[in-house]
C-alpha positions as CSV (number, residue, x, y, z in Angstrom):
1,X,68.6,82.0,100.4
2,X,69.2,78.7,100.2
3,X,72.4,78.4,98.2
4,X,73.2,81.5,100.8
5,X,72.8,79.5,103.7
6,X,73.8,76.5,102.2
7,X,77.4,77.8,101.1
8,X,77.9,79.3,104.5
9,X,77.2,76.0,106.1
10,X,80.9,75.2,104.8
11,X,82.4,78.4,105.8
12,X,83.4,79.4,109.6
13,X,80.6,81.6,110.2
14,X,77.7,79.0,109.7
15,X,76.8,79.5,113.6
16,X,76.9,83.7,113.0
17,X,73.1,85.1,112.8
18,X,72.0,86.8,109.6
19,X,70.8,90.3,109.0
20,X,69.6,92.6,106.5
21,X,72.8,95.3,105.9
22,X,71.7,96.6,103.2
23,X,71.0,97.3,99.5
24,X,72.8,99.5,97.2
25,X,72.3,101.1,93.3
26,X,72.8,97.7,92.1
27,X,71.3,94.8,92.5
28,X,73.4,93.4,95.2
29,X,72.9,92.9,98.7
30,X,74.6,93.1,102.1
31,X,74.2,91.0,105.2
32,X,75.2,91.2,108.6
33,X,76.8,88.2,110.2
34,X,77.4,88.6,113.7
35,X,78.7,86.1,116.7
36,X,79.2,88.1,120.0
37,X,81.6,91.1,119.5
38,X,82.2,89.5,115.5
39,X,81.1,91.0,112.2
40,X,81.5,90.6,109.2
41,X,79.3,91.6,106.3
42,X,77.7,89.1,103.2
43,X,77.9,90.4,99.8
44,X,75.1,88.9,97.6
45,X,75.6,89.1,94.5
46,X,74.0,86.5,92.9
47,X,72.4,88.4,90.3
48,X,75.5,90.0,88.8
49,X,78.1,87.6,89.7
50,X,80.1,88.7,86.5
51,X,80.7,91.9,88.9
52,X,82.8,89.9,91.3
53,X,86.3,89.7,89.8
54,X,86.0,93.5,89.1
55,X,85.8,93.5,92.8
56,X,88.5,91.2,93.8
57,X,90.8,92.8,91.6
58,X,90.1,96.2,92.5
59,X,90.5,95.0,96.0
60,X,93.8,94.0,95.5
61,X,94.8,97.0,94.0
62,X,93.9,99.2,96.1
63,X,95.4,97.3,99.4
64,X,98.6,96.8,98.0
65,X,98.2,101.0,97.8
66,X,97.5,101.3,101.1
67,X,94.1,102.9,101.1
68,X,92.0,100.9,103.1
69,X,89.7,98.5,101.2
70,X,88.1,95.9,102.9
71,X,89.5,92.7,102.9
72,X,88.2,89.4,101.8
73,X,87.7,86.5,104.1
74,X,86.2,83.9,101.8
75,X,84.5,83.6,98.3
76,X,81.9,81.7,96.1
77,X,82.3,83.3,92.6
78,X,80.0,80.4,91.2
79,X,76.7,82.0,93.5
80,X,78.1,85.3,93.8
81,X,78.4,85.2,97.1
82,X,81.6,87.0,99.6
83,X,82.5,87.4,103.0
84,X,84.1,90.4,103.6
85,X,85.5,92.8,107.1
86,X,83.0,94.7,108.1
87,X,83.3,98.5,108.3
88,X,80.2,99.3,110.3
89,X,77.4,100.9,109.9
90,X,78.9,104.6,109.8
91,X,78.9,106.6,106.6
92,X,80.1,110.1,105.9
93,X,77.1,110.9,105.2
94,X,75.7,110.1,108.8
95,X,78.1,112.8,110.4
96,X,79.1,116.0,107.8
97,X,78.7,118.8,109.5
98,X,79.7,122.6,108.9
99,X,81.7,121.8,112.1
100,X,84.2,118.5,110.6
101,X,83.8,118.7,107.2
102,X,87.2,120.6,106.8
103,X,88.7,118.1,108.6
104,X,86.6,114.9,107.4
105,X,87.5,115.7,103.4
106,X,90.7,116.4,104.1
107,X,91.1,112.9,105.6
108,X,88.9,111.8,102.5
109,X,91.4,114.0,99.7
110,X,94.3,112.1,101.7
111,X,92.8,109.0,100.8
112,X,92.6,110.2,97.4
113,X,95.6,110.3,96.9
114,X,96.5,106.9,98.0
115,X,94.0,105.6,95.2
116,X,95.6,107.5,92.7
117,X,99.3,105.6,93.8
118,X,97.3,102.1,92.9
119,X,97.1,100.3,89.7
120,X,95.3,101.4,86.9
121,X,97.0,99.5,83.7
122,X,94.0,97.7,82.2
123,X,91.4,98.8,84.1
124,X,89.0,100.2,81.5
125,X,89.6,103.8,80.2
126,X,87.9,106.9,80.6
127,X,88.0,108.5,76.2
128,X,86.3,110.8,75.0
129,X,83.6,107.5,73.6
130,X,83.0,107.1,77.5
131,X,82.7,110.6,78.6
132,X,79.8,110.7,75.9
133,X,78.3,107.4,76.3
134,X,77.4,108.7,80.4
135,X,76.2,112.0,79.3
136,X,74.4,110.9,76.7
137,X,72.5,109.3,79.7
138,X,70.8,112.5,80.0
139,X,69.1,113.1,77.5
140,X,67.3,109.4,77.2
141,X,66.3,109.2,80.9
142,X,66.1,112.5,82.6
143,X,65.0,114.5,78.9
144,X,63.4,112.5,76.9
145,X,61.7,109.5,79.5
146,X,61.4,111.5,83.0
147,X,60.2,115.0,81.5
148,X,58.8,113.8,78.1
149,X,61.2,116.3,76.1
150,X,61.7,115.3,72.3
151,X,64.5,118.2,71.5
152,X,64.3,120.3,68.2
153,X,67.8,120.4,66.0
154,X,68.6,123.7,67.6
155,X,68.2,122.0,71.1
156,X,70.0,119.1,70.2
157,X,73.3,121.4,68.5
158,X,73.3,122.9,71.8
159,X,73.7,119.7,73.7
160,X,76.0,118.4,71.5
161,X,78.4,121.4,71.3
162,X,78.1,121.9,74.8
163,X,78.5,117.8,75.6
164,X,81.8,118.3,73.2
165,X,83.1,121.3,75.3
166,X,82.3,119.3,78.3
167,X,85.1,116.2,77.0
168,X,87.2,118.3,75.3
169,X,88.2,120.0,79.1
170,X,88.0,116.9,80.6
171,X,90.4,115.0,78.6
172,X,92.9,118.6,78.8
173,X,93.8,117.6,82.4
174,X,96.2,114.8,83.6
175,X,94.9,111.2,82.8
176,X,95.4,107.6,83.5
177,X,95.0,107.5,87.3
178,X,92.6,104.9,89.4
179,X,89.0,106.4,89.3
180,X,86.5,105.2,92.1
181,X,83.8,106.5,90.1
182,X,81.7,106.4,93.3
183,X,83.6,108.2,95.9
184,X,80.7,109.9,97.7
185,X,79.8,110.5,101.6
186,X,77.4,107.1,101.4
187,X,81.0,105.1,100.1
188,X,83.1,106.1,102.6
189,X,82.6,104.8,106.2
190,X,83.8,105.7,109.7
191,X,85.5,103.1,112.1
192,X,85.2,102.6,115.3
193,X,89.2,103.9,115.4
194,X,88.1,107.1,113.3
195,X,90.3,105.7,109.9
196,X,88.1,105.5,106.2
197,X,87.0,102.3,104.9
198,X,86.4,103.0,101.1
199,X,83.7,100.8,99.8
200,X,81.8,100.1,96.5
201,X,84.5,100.7,94.2
202,X,84.1,97.5,91.6
203,X,83.7,99.7,88.4
204,X,86.8,101.7,89.1
205,X,88.5,102.8,85.8
206,X,91.3,105.0,84.4
207,X,90.6,108.2,83.9
208,X,90.7,112.3,84.4
209,X,92.7,113.7,87.9
210,X,89.4,115.3,89.1
211,X,86.6,112.7,89.2
212,X,87.1,111.3,92.7
213,X,87.4,114.7,93.8
214,X,84.3,116.2,92.4
215,X,82.6,113.1,93.8
216,X,83.2,114.5,97.0
217,X,83.0,117.6,97.2
218,X,80.4,117.9,94.5
219,X,78.5,115.1,96.6
220,X,74.7,114.3,95.0
221,X,73.7,113.7,98.9
222,X,74.9,117.0,100.4
223,X,76.5,120.0,100.2
224,X,78.4,123.1,101.3
225,X,78.9,126.5,100.1
226,X,81.2,127.2,96.9
227,X,84.2,129.3,98.7
228,X,84.4,126.6,100.9
229,X,84.5,123.5,98.4
230,X,87.0,125.6,95.7
231,X,89.4,125.7,99.3
232,X,89.2,121.8,99.1
233,X,90.3,121.8,95.8
234,X,92.9,124.1,95.6
235,X,93.9,121.7,99.1
236,X,94.0,119.1,96.7
237,X,96.2,120.4,93.6
238,X,98.8,121.7,96.3
239,X,99.0,118.3,97.7
240,X,99.0,116.6,94.6
241,X,101.6,119.0,93.8
242,X,100.1,120.5,90.4
243,X,101.1,123.5,88.7
244,X,97.7,125.2,86.8
245,X,96.5,128.1,88.5
246,X,93.8,128.2,90.7
247,X,91.2,129.5,88.0
248,X,92.3,126.3,85.5
249,X,92.0,124.1,88.2
250,X,88.8,124.9,89.2
251,X,88.0,124.4,85.8
252,X,88.9,121.3,85.7
253,X,87.1,120.7,88.7
254,X,84.0,122.2,87.3
255,X,84.1,120.6,84.2
256,X,84.2,117.0,85.6
257,X,81.6,118.2,87.7
258,X,79.2,118.9,85.0
259,X,80.1,115.4,83.5
260,X,79.6,113.7,86.3
261,X,76.3,115.4,87.2
262,X,74.7,115.1,83.5
263,X,75.5,111.5,83.9
264,X,73.9,111.3,87.1
265,X,70.6,113.0,86.3
266,X,70.2,110.1,83.9
267,X,71.0,107.6,86.0
268,X,68.8,108.4,88.9
269,X,65.8,108.8,86.6
270,X,66.7,105.6,85.3
271,X,66.5,104.0,88.7
272,X,63.6,105.4,89.1
273,X,61.6,104.6,85.5
274,X,63.3,101.4,84.6
275,X,64.6,99.9,88.3
276,X,61.8,101.5,90.5
277,X,64.1,102.7,92.9
278,X,62.0,105.9,94.0
279,X,64.4,106.7,96.6
280,X,66.8,108.5,93.9
281,X,64.2,111.2,92.9
282,X,64.8,113.0,96.1
283,X,68.5,113.6,95.1
284,X,67.8,115.0,91.4
285,X,67.5,118.6,92.7
286,X,71.3,118.9,93.9
287,X,72.6,116.9,90.9
288,X,70.5,119.7,88.9
289,X,71.7,122.4,90.9
290,X,75.5,121.4,90.6
291,X,74.6,121.1,87.1
292,X,73.4,124.7,86.3
293,X,75.8,126.3,88.7
294,X,78.8,125.5,86.9
295,X,77.2,125.6,83.4
296,X,76.1,129.4,83.9
297,X,79.8,130.0,85.2
298,X,81.6,129.0,81.8
299,X,81.1,130.6,78.0
300,X,81.6,127.3,77.0
301,X,78.1,125.9,78.7
302,X,76.2,128.9,79.2
303,X,73.6,128.1,76.4
304,X,73.4,124.6,77.7
305,X,72.2,125.9,81.2
306,X,69.6,128.2,79.6
307,X,68.3,124.8,77.4
308,X,68.7,123.1,81.0
309,X,66.5,125.7,82.6
310,X,64.1,125.7,79.8
311,X,63.3,122.5,79.8
312,X,63.4,121.8,83.6
313,X,61.5,125.0,84.8
314,X,57.8,123.8,85.1
315,X,59.0,120.7,87.0
């Protein structure tokens, strides 16, 4: 904290009061600096300084595309500090309900369309190798380390064949768009004027057209009815002026969701086991539910659904 206070004393915010705002799944911390009616956020990335340059790069890409990302007022890359525009305390998760979800999600879909117009050149590619790298986190951290299962050769074959089918469907849909990678209800802010603010995008990549739509509509922290979600999925397709049939586009969406949720089962388990962040354990049941529901729906993944049900039945 000494380095933080020393740096603040050299900025226009030296007389602002500092309070803890939040922490996230990484090792970043956020503080709110206030003075009268004015407030800004201080991002402390001193434990992962290498994340700041990607954050600055992606922020510029999003702002250039008209996305409401936070403006950056001050920076100290050597120590890992940024001072950012403050979007307030109200996340989508704070306000989403049965009455407003359609309006809020439609607004968030419109923001995805803006994000997908952002420059994605030179961003890391969501290629087959990376899709599988992420999905392999489930076997290591969820099945093996959390649940204590070592897969038999037969079980390993079932898993491998399903993961290959998932990546094939994901890669068969339009690619090469900007992907936020964590576009869910905790990373979408509602500002005082009602506009959306987008945060936590520094890990952006270039990938499939349905990824951020899945993050939004199959949110690991809140769920709505399947038919309501499908209606919004097809709304996105129509706004994007894409041509696949309803069934084909929903399949793209579901298989992208399988890839994401298989990964997230591993990530939530790792956050608990490696990083001591137990709060994510309560989000595993919904993530598993999404995975099983989608896997049961398609021939390519029915055996995976049976395997996961077998391995998780006593949990």
